[in-house]
BAFI-3210 file (N, C-alpha, C; in Angstrom, 3 decimals, decimal comma, padded with zeros to 6 digits):
// residues 204
n [1|2|3|4|5|6|7|8|9|10|11|12|13|14|15|16|17|18|19|20|21|22|23|24|25|26|27|28|29|30|31|32|33|34|35|36|37|38|39|40|41|42|43|44|45|46|47|48|49|50|51|52|53|54|55|56|57|58|59|60|61|62|63|64|65|66|67|68|69|70|71|72|73|74|75|76|77|78|79|80|81|82|83|84|85|86|87|88|89|90|91|92|93|94|95|96|97|98|99|100|101|102|103|104|105|106|107|108|109|110|111|112|113|114|115|116|117|118|119|120|121|122|123|124|125|126|127|128|129|130|131|132|133|134|135|136|137|138|139|140|141|142|143|144|145|146|147|148|149|150|151|152|153|154|155|156|157|158|159|160|161|162|163|164|165|166|167|168|169|170|171|172|173|174|175|176|177|178|179|180|181|182|183|184|185|186|187|188|189|190|191|192|193|194|195|196|197|198|199|200|201|202|203|204]
n.u [000,858|000,555|001,609|000,931|003,370|005,079|004,035|004,589|007,368|007,971|006,925|008,564|011,014|010,491|010,098|012,635|014,146|013,003|013,682|016,453|016,722|015,693|017,530|019,797|019,148|019,632|018,601|018,779|020,919|019,249|019,271|021,425|022,821|024,300|025,992|027,068|029,026|029,492|032,352|033,589|035,082|033,073|030,798|031,073|031,898|029,840|027,478|028,415|028,768|026,119|025,058|026,494|025,507|022,851|023,056|024,031|021,851|019,839|020,887|021,090|018,569|018,199|017,064|018,263|018,490|020,113|019,478|020,298|023,029|025,587|027,373|029,635|030,999|033,118|033,772|036,008|038,657|039,814|038,902|037,401|036,946|034,498|032,785|033,279|031,711|029,257|027,322|024,368|023,857|022,855|025,237|027,128|026,264|026,964|029,731|029,546|028,144|030,004|032,058|030,704|030,210|032,783|033,492|035,255|035,518|036,973|037,349|038,497|038,523|035,823|035,468|033,448|033,035|035,080|034,203|031,729|032,637|034,273|032,529|030,795|032,531|033,190|030,664|029,939|031,821|033,393|033,898|031,938|029,804|028,116|025,282|023,078|020,470|020,019|018,599|019,809|021,178|022,615|023,041|023,647|024,895|025,295|026,453|026,083|027,849|030,428|033,919|037,002|040,301|039,842|039,369|036,787|034,754|031,989|031,037|032,582|031,466|028,868|029,521|030,487|028,147|026,615|028,243|027,964|025,287|025,440|027,022|025,303|024,063|021,004|019,783|020,480|020,261|019,711|020,522|020,335|022,735|023,877|024,752|025,464|024,035|023,488|020,920|020,012|022,127|022,259|019,820|020,366|022,154|021,184|019,509|016,987|015,666|014,367|014,820|017,074|020,689|019,948|019,268|018,282|016,190|015,789|014,599|015,070]
n.v [-001,200|002,194|004,924|008,430|009,660|007,911|008,156|010,854|010,703|008,963|010,469|012,699|011,531|010,802|013,307|014,353|012,670|013,303|016,008|015,798|014,471|016,401|018,424|017,402|017,277|018,551|020,738|020,412|022,531|025,049|027,600|030,138|032,993|036,065|038,874|041,958|044,569|047,983|049,699|052,032|055,344|057,175|056,297|056,829|056,995|057,111|056,182|053,624|052,499|052,459|050,631|048,342|047,866|047,372|045,054|043,246|043,093|042,112|039,668|038,246|037,330|035,278|032,008|029,116|026,534|025,255|025,551|027,726|029,193|031,488|034,296|036,980|039,966|042,804|045,760|048,114|049,938|047,512|044,092|042,436|039,459|038,871|036,984|033,742|031,331|030,014|027,729|028,523|027,983|027,272|026,975|028,190|030,812|032,794|033,271|034,248|036,667|037,955|038,406|040,112|042,350|043,164|044,217|046,527|049,960|051,099|053,102|054,853|053,944|052,698|049,617|048,047|045,966|044,165|043,438|042,134|040,039|038,701|037,818|036,249|034,242|033,034|032,072|030,279|028,327|025,065|024,288|025,586|024,071|024,530|024,339|024,481|024,059|025,239|028,055|031,223|034,357|037,552|040,417|043,803|046,598|049,855|053,009|052,981|053,908|052,976|053,336|053,143|052,015|050,921|051,225|051,579|051,592|051,300|049,659|047,437|046,612|045,945|043,859|042,062|041,558|040,276|038,044|036,849|036,058|034,246|032,344|031,114|032,420|033,460|035,956|039,453|041,928|045,279|047,868|051,319|053,542|056,459|059,912|060,390|058,854|056,712|055,839|055,068|053,627|051,437|050,252|049,339|047,311|045,370|042,165|039,635|036,244|036,206|038,548|041,049|041,545|044,740|047,681|050,074|048,570|047,303|047,040|049,082]
n.w [000,000|-000,901|000,855|001,539|001,888|000,488|-002,095|-002,645|-002,519|-004,664|-006,769|-006,609|-007,294|-009,939|-011,122|-010,754|-012,399|-014,866|-015,066|-015,188|-017,619|-019,400|-018,963|-020,105|-022,715|-025,933|-028,350|-031,929|-033,899|-035,567|-036,498|-037,577|-036,339|-037,078|-035,907|-036,936|-036,163|-036,374|-035,599|-036,224|-036,745|-037,497|-036,239|-033,504|-030,002|-028,070|-029,376|-029,984|-027,443|-026,621|-028,441|-027,687|-025,088|-025,750|-027,356|-025,438|-023,675|-025,392|-026,353|-024,035|-023,690|-025,459|-026,499|-024,788|-025,670|-027,436|-030,100|-031,531|-033,170|-032,623|-033,876|-033,607|-034,815|-034,972|-036,918|-038,359|-039,295|-039,600|-038,862|-036,040|-034,328|-032,093|-030,946|-031,670|-033,914|-031,966|-030,183|-028,539|-025,259|-021,863|-020,560|-022,259|-022,632|-020,563|-021,130|-023,732|-023,289|-021,681|-023,521|-025,266|-023,620|-023,345|-025,773|-027,809|-028,737|-031,624|-033,535|-036,511|-040,047|-042,206|-042,906|-044,474|-046,353|-045,674|-043,145|-043,696|-045,308|-043,469|-041,378|-042,838|-043,723|-041,271|-040,414|-042,425|-042,445|-042,288|-039,692|-038,331|-038,854|-041,022|-043,139|-045,938|-045,219|-042,823|-041,122|-041,746|-040,843|-041,170|-039,286|-039,568|-037,906|-038,572|-039,970|-042,586|-044,524|-046,288|-045,917|-046,617|-047,544|-049,983|-053,500|-054,408|-052,124|-051,609|-053,711|-053,179|-050,756|-051,599|-053,309|-051,418|-049,973|-051,942|-052,288|-049,801|-049,894|-052,037|-050,855|-049,161|-047,055|-045,748|-045,292|-045,033|-042,791|-041,506|-039,162|-038,956|-037,792|-036,073|-036,974|-039,584|-041,355|-044,101|-045,650|-048,176|-049,334|-047,592|-048,200|-050,726|-050,138|-048,278|-048,006|-048,642|-048,439|-050,882|-052,274|-053,447|-052,967|-054,341|-056,350|-054,201|-053,093|-050,707|-047,276|-044,516]
ca.u [000,000|001,325|001,214|001,141|004,818|005,674|003,595|005,378|008,755|008,043|006,697|009,778|012,033|010,131|010,381|014,084|014,616|012,550|014,495|017,790|016,624|015,541|018,764|020,813|018,659|020,029|017,956|019,748|021,019|018,383|019,420|022,692|022,703|025,554|025,853|028,218|028,892|030,371|033,098|034,416|035,067|031,828|029,778|031,269|031,958|028,547|026,611|028,950|028,449|024,685|024,881|027,040|024,536|021,667|023,352|024,134|020,499|019,081|021,431|020,810|017,224|018,134|016,829|019,514|018,215|021,043|018,960|020,873|024,478|025,791|028,675|029,665|032,220|033,138|034,629|036,370|039,705|039,957|037,806|037,703|035,960|034,112|032,262|033,366|030,447|029,057|025,946|023,903|023,317|022,983|026,654|027,935|025,760|027,749|030,943|029,136|027,828|031,263|032,737|029,947|030,456|034,185|033,709|035,890|035,364|038,316|037,450|039,126|037,688|034,683|035,733|032,211|033,229|035,894|033,358|030,771|033,392|034,777|031,476|030,304|033,480|033,047|029,378|029,793|032,974|033,103|033,919|030,661|028,760|027,154|024,663|022,070|019,158|019,896|018,202|020,995|020,988|023,586|022,492|024,716|024,580|026,277|025,907|025,791|028,766|031,760|034,972|038,286|041,312|039,392|039,106|035,335|034,293|030,572|030,895|033,174|030,479|027,807|030,067|030,550|026,774|026,247|029,011|027,345|024,082|025,858|027,596|024,224|023,417|019,638|019,349|021,316|019,409|020,530|020,079|021,080|023,261|024,718|024,204|025,828|023,387|023,205|019,861|019,902|023,112|021,835|018,723|020,983|023,013|020,493|018,782|016,148|015,762|013,730|015,026|018,285|020,905|019,580|019,225|017,281|014,999|015,684|013,949|015,957]
ca.v [000,000|003,428|006,029|009,741|009,910|007,164|008,771|012,076|010,335|008,453|011,594|013,498|010,817|010,897|014,673|014,519|011,994|014,091|017,225|015,410|014,182|017,663|019,194|016,838|017,352|019,745|020,811|020,612|023,914|025,335|028,999|030,827|034,452|036,804|040,305|042,686|045,834|049,060|050,355|053,032|056,690|057,902|055,847|057,557|056,141|057,080|055,247|052,273|052,011|052,165|049,369|047,252|047,582|046,790|043,670|042,432|042,849|041,287|038,311|037,567|036,762|034,207|030,664|028,402|025,114|024,726|025,678|028,916|029,411|032,935|034,823|038,439|040,566|044,251|046,192|049,531|049,822|046,071|043,331|041,713|038,446|038,990|035,658|032,711|030,597|029,348|027,300|029,197|027,110|027,879|026,951|029,084|032,186|033,754|033,623|035,103|037,996|038,550|038,906|041,261|043,493|043,568|044,784|047,839|050,928|051,315|054,261|054,559|053,931|051,778|048,545|047,264|044,736|043,246|042,925|041,161|038,855|037,993|037,106|035,204|033,146|032,333|031,377|029,231|027,428|023,682|024,179|026,103|023,094|025,183|023,737|025,399|023,820|026,099|029,449|032,022|035,784|038,517|041,743|044,783|047,898|050,729|054,249|052,719|054,590|052,372|054,340|052,527|052,237|050,335|052,251|051,774|050,843|050,946|048,491|046,290|046,150|045,272|042,576|041,190|041,140|039,273|036,833|036,226|035,368|033,105|031,343|030,428|033,241|033,708|037,347|040,490|043,015|046,402|048,994|052,534|054,144|057,643|061,113|060,440|057,655|056,620|054,837|054,572|052,577|050,259|049,624|048,610|046,219|044,321|041,219|038,608|035,030|036,338|039,852|041,782|042,993|045,420|049,133|050,748|047,722|046,703|047,786|049,321]
ca.w [000,000|-000,992|001,729|000,948|001,873|-000,609|-003,348|-002,852|-002,775|-006,029|-007,677|-006,588|-008,060|-011,352|-011,556|-010,803|-013,603|-016,021|-015,111|-015,644|-019,048|-020,110|-018,844|-020,990|-024,085|-026,681|-029,653|-033,007|-034,380|-036,708|-036,894|-037,377|-036,263|-037,078|-035,653|-037,454|-035,433|-036,841|-034,520|-036,895|-036,187|-037,764|-035,288|-032,245|-028,804|-027,375|-030,090|-029,850|-026,090|-026,599|-029,164|-026,873|-024,025|-026,376|-027,726|-024,222|-023,165|-026,329|-026,429|-022,764|-023,764|-026,453|-025,959|-024,516|-025,903|-028,421|-031,466|-032,165|-033,177|-032,644|-034,253|-033,495|-035,359|-035,133|-038,022|-038,488|-040,314|-039,733|-038,249|-034,806|-033,967|-030,689|-030,589|-032,700|-033,992|-030,677|-029,910|-027,329|-024,213|-020,533|-020,193|-023,100|-022,661|-019,774|-021,852|-024,847|-022,763|-021,229|-024,717|-025,768|-022,736|-023,498|-027,104|-027,704|-029,826|-032,160|-034,413|-037,795|-041,241|-042,176|-043,865|-044,479|-047,129|-044,879|-042,077|-044,241|-045,727|-042,288|-040,654|-043,743|-043,672|-039,997|-040,314|-043,442|-042,382|-041,905|-038,226|-037,835|-039,168|-041,899|-044,310|-046,475|-044,623|-041,645|-041,286|-041,441|-041,024|-040,663|-038,999|-039,497|-037,313|-039,206|-040,526|-043,992|-045,443|-046,314|-046,054|-046,314|-048,582|-051,232|-054,511|-054,490|-050,938|-051,706|-054,576|-052,474|-049,772|-052,353|-053,756|-050,246|-049,676|-052,948|-052,006|-048,627|-050,351|-052,844|-049,961|-048,465|-046,026|-046,209|-045,200|-044,427|-042,330|-041,054|-038,351|-039,240|-036,570|-036,206|-037,595|-041,008|-041,875|-045,530|-045,749|-049,547|-049,568|-046,853|-048,947|-051,835|-049,676|-047,533|-048,852|-048,020|-049,261|-052,204|-052,903|-053,164|-052,995|-055,594|-056,230|-053,357|-052,996|-049,394|-046,205|-043,363]
c.u [000,885|000,764|001,455|002,633|005,483|005,298|004,431|006,824|008,918|007,854|007,935|010,881|011,760|010,428|011,873|014,657|014,225|013,393|015,893|017,785|016,526|016,820|019,821|020,403|019,107|019,349|019,026|019,765|020,130|018,635|020,822|022,439|024,091|025,285|027,160|028,093|029,943|031,020|033,975|034,235|033,758|030,694|029,874|031,166|030,607|027,592|027,099|028,610|026,973|024,402|025,350|026,064|023,291|021,888|023,402|022,751|019,720|019,582|021,202|019,452|017,101|017,786|018,148|019,357|019,138|020,590|019,585|022,392|024,721|027,228|028,608|031,026|032,065|034,052|034,832|037,402|040,021|038,781|038,307|036,596|035,713|033,618|032,422|032,017|030,265|027,591|025,526|023,239|023,436|024,444|027,471|027,518|026,561|029,037|030,654|028,905|029,076|032,019|032,032|030,243|031,888|034,488|034,272|035,627|036,753|038,451|038,092|038,126|036,624|034,838|034,547|032,390|034,022|035,074|032,394|031,492|033,843|033,678|030,848|031,216|033,372|031,779|029,263|030,954|032,537|033,046|032,641|029,519|027,717|026,578|023,477|020,664|018,941|019,316|019,389|020,749|022,156|022,848|023,665|024,188|025,662|025,616|025,707|026,743|030,140|032,812|036,294|039,228|040,960|039,067|037,628|034,700|032,820|030,385|031,479|032,197|029,327|028,276|030,114|029,162|026,313|026,978|028,436|026,098|024,449|026,421|026,545|023,601|022,041|019,264|020,435|020,392|020,288|019,778|020,958|021,446|024,008|024,079|024,506|025,222|023,119|022,197|019,798|020,899|022,736|020,722|019,235|021,614|022,256|019,770|017,978|016,306|015,205|014,059|016,361|019,510|020,540|019,305|018,018|016,024|014,825|014,988|014,899|015,099]
c.v [001,238|004,458|007,334|010,059|009,197|007,754|010,008|011,744|009,818|009,583|012,473|012,851|010,927|012,288|014,914|013,871|012,776|015,346|016,917|015,130|015,454|018,469|018,696|016,916|018,645|019,701|020,960|022,084|024,064|026,724|029,496|032,330|035,066|038,276|040,993|044,134|046,827|049,740|051,471|054,417|057,419|057,473|056,640|056,638|056,032|056,099|053,814|051,693|051,669|050,839|048,191|046,870|046,909|045,347|042,777|042,093|041,913|039,850|037,536|036,884|035,645|032,873|029,918|026,901|024,489|024,861|026,840|028,884|030,899|033,267|036,348|038,953|042,082|044,604|047,701|049,578|048,364|045,386|042,611|040,709|038,522|037,648|034,745|031,995|029,697|028,972|027,874|028,188|027,848|027,944|027,964|030,548|033,153|034,187|034,524|036,527|038,708|039,132|040,132|042,504|044,003|044,135|046,192|048,669|051,291|052,588|053,869|054,552|052,833|050,729|047,577|045,932|043,710|042,635|041,863|039,884|038,027|037,194|036,017|033,989|032,338|031,490|030,209|028,247|026,026|023,540|024,715|025,132|023,632|024,216|024,592|025,143|024,670|027,446|030,304|033,493|036,562|039,827|042,705|046,072|048,866|052,029|054,132|053,347|053,936|053,437|053,705|052,767|051,601|051,441|052,560|051,012|050,470|049,692|047,255|045,727|045,425|043,906|041,576|040,684|040,068|037,959|036,099|035,452|034,129|031,981|030,609|031,187|033,666|035,183|038,208|041,638|044,102|047,303|050,187|053,242|055,426|058,765|061,191|059,264|057,764|055,496|054,242|053,460|051,302|049,523|048,885|047,304|045,073|043,379|040,259|037,334|035,190|037,639|040,455|040,891|043,575|046,887|049,623|049,907|047,100|047,607|047,879|049,733]
c.w [000,000|-000,015|000,993|000,851|000,715|-001,967|-003,654|-003,187|-004,202|-007,050|-007,760|-007,388|-009,554|-011,904|-011,676|-012,059|-014,855|-016,171|-015,624|-017,145|-019,858|-020,085|-019,808|-022,462|-024,739|-028,039|-030,733|-033,427|-035,607|-037,284|-036,590|-037,410|-036,231|-036,857|-036,011|-036,993|-035,903|-035,642|-035,070|-036,297|-036,382|-036,845|-033,993|-031,036|-028,117|-028,036|-029,944|-028,478|-025,957|-027,299|-028,323|-025,757|-024,586|-026,783|-026,498|-023,686|-024,073|-026,342|-025,146|-022,785|-024,805|-025,788|-025,832|-024,735|-026,950|-029,853|-032,229|-032,055|-033,425|-033,032|-034,171|-033,945|-035,331|-036,311|-037,951|-039,609|-040,593|-039,085|-037,004|-034,543|-032,469|-030,160|-031,796|-032,788|-032,770|-030,517|-028,564|-026,401|-022,881|-020,113|-020,977|-023,021|-021,787|-020,469|-023,035|-024,362|-022,257|-022,415|-025,288|-024,926|-022,830|-024,895|-026,978|-028,952|-030,330|-032,981|-035,734|-038,929|-041,140|-043,259|-043,901|-045,207|-046,329|-043,756|-042,569|-044,653|-044,526|-041,603|-041,527|-043,696|-042,394|-039,972|-041,276|-043,431|-041,971|-040,394|-037,600|-038,117|-040,122|-042,916|-044,702|-045,950|-043,373|-042,033|-040,877|-041,754|-040,428|-040,437|-038,826|-038,882|-037,766|-039,636|-042,033|-044,978|-045,385|-046,598|-045,633|-047,480|-049,912|-052,229|-054,641|-053,331|-050,978|-052,543|-053,917|-051,451|-050,462|-052,845|-052,599|-049,871|-050,659|-052,703|-050,801|-049,033|-051,161|-051,984|-049,150|-047,321|-046,549|-046,245|-044,580|-044,069|-041,732|-040,097|-038,688|-037,946|-036,915|-036,992|-039,083|-041,761|-043,379|-045,745|-047,149|-049,818|-048,816|-047,588|-050,177|-051,358|-049,004|-048,490|-047,992|-048,844|-050,666|-052,918|-052,476|-053,127|-054,365|-055,293|-055,424|-053,126|-051,611|-048,400|-045,007|-042,196]
res [x|x|x|x|x|x|x|x|x|x|x|x|x|x|x|x|x|x|x|x|x|x|x|x|x|x|x|x|x|x|x|x|x|x|x|x|x|x|x|x|x|x|x|x|x|x|x|x|x|x|x|x|x|x|x|x|x|x|x|x|x|x|x|x|x|x|x|x|x|x|x|x|x|x|x|x|x|x|x|x|x|x|x|x|x|x|x|x|x|x|x|x|x|x|x|x|x|x|x|x|x|x|x|x|x|x|x|x|x|x|x|x|x|x|x|x|x|x|x|x|x|x|x|x|x|x|x|x|x|x|x|x|x|x|x|x|x|x|x|x|x|x|x|x|x|x|x|x|x|x|x|x|x|x|x|x|x|x|x|x|x|x|x|x|x|x|x|x|x|x|x|x|x|x|x|x|x|x|x|x|x|x|x|x|x|x|x|x|x|x|x|x|x|x|x|x|x|x|x|x|x|x|x|x]
***
């Protein structure tokens, strides 16, 4: 005969086993997210610090079931990998947030093409486990005005966006930051699975 104490003890054991099973379960990666952050001089330290705080708050709310892989890169005169392609779990999230909070503002020129090429390469590498069945998106926060030593930095950025799409990235979205915002160029550069990059056809 089961007493109330035994019932509670058995129920507690069952819940403990269920919790252990759920804790060890990891969903397969279904989505790759890449965040490309402009750290150039035209952004300014104040805007960069605001972006850094915003990313930290937003990424802290990501699901930690293993379904998302995250990559973060900053760009200015060069590029810096802040977060290598990392599956977001309860164990990995604190390290991700630590890296985000440690992002530094570098100033300098705006090597947009180099930034897009760098994050595309990281996300589509074999070590990232990339395949075209995954949902993949790069989000760029920038003032939209490439400015580096390239002879035609705008065209180089457009070429990089097209190369990202050809490599299997599904979408490139953008947030316009700063007082020197070039919305028209951003609309040329962004793309979705069915549209763009193309002349002034994207939505910012």
